[in-house]
C-alpha positions as CSV (number, residue, x, y, z in Angstrom):
1,X,25.6,-31.3,29.9
2,X,27.1,-30.8,33.1
3,X,30.5,-32.2,32.4
4,X,30.6,-29.7,29.5
5,X,29.4,-27.2,32.1
6,X,32.1,-27.8,34.4
7,X,35.2,-27.5,31.9
8,X,33.1,-24.3,30.7
9,X,33.6,-23.5,34.1
10,X,37.0,-24.2,34.7
11,X,38.4,-22.7,31.4
12,X,36.2,-19.3,32.5
13,X,38.2,-19.0,35.6
14,X,41.8,-19.1,35.0
15,X,40.3,-15.8,32.2
16,X,38.9,-14.1,35.0
17,X,41.6,-14.5,37.4
18,X,44.0,-13.3,34.4
19,X,41.7,-9.8,34.3
20,X,42.0,-9.6,37.6
21,X,45.7,-9.7,37.5
22,X,45.7,-7.1,34.6
23,X,43.9,-5.0,37.3
24,X,45.7,-5.0,39.7
25,X,48.8,-4.4,37.8
26,X,47.5,-1.6,36.3
27,X,46.9,0.1,39.4
28,X,50.3,-1.0,40.8
29,X,51.9,0.9,37.5
30,X,49.4,3.7,38.5
31,X,50.7,3.9,42.1
32,X,54.2,3.3,41.2
33,X,54.1,6.8,38.6
34,X,52.5,9.1,41.7
């Protein structure tokens, strides 16, 4: 059980990172347009 949970965590982490970067990119785009 623990091993599978750890693997899931490893997969989820990059997904969260990509979401964060997307948010940052959106913010940057808004800043550049204004």
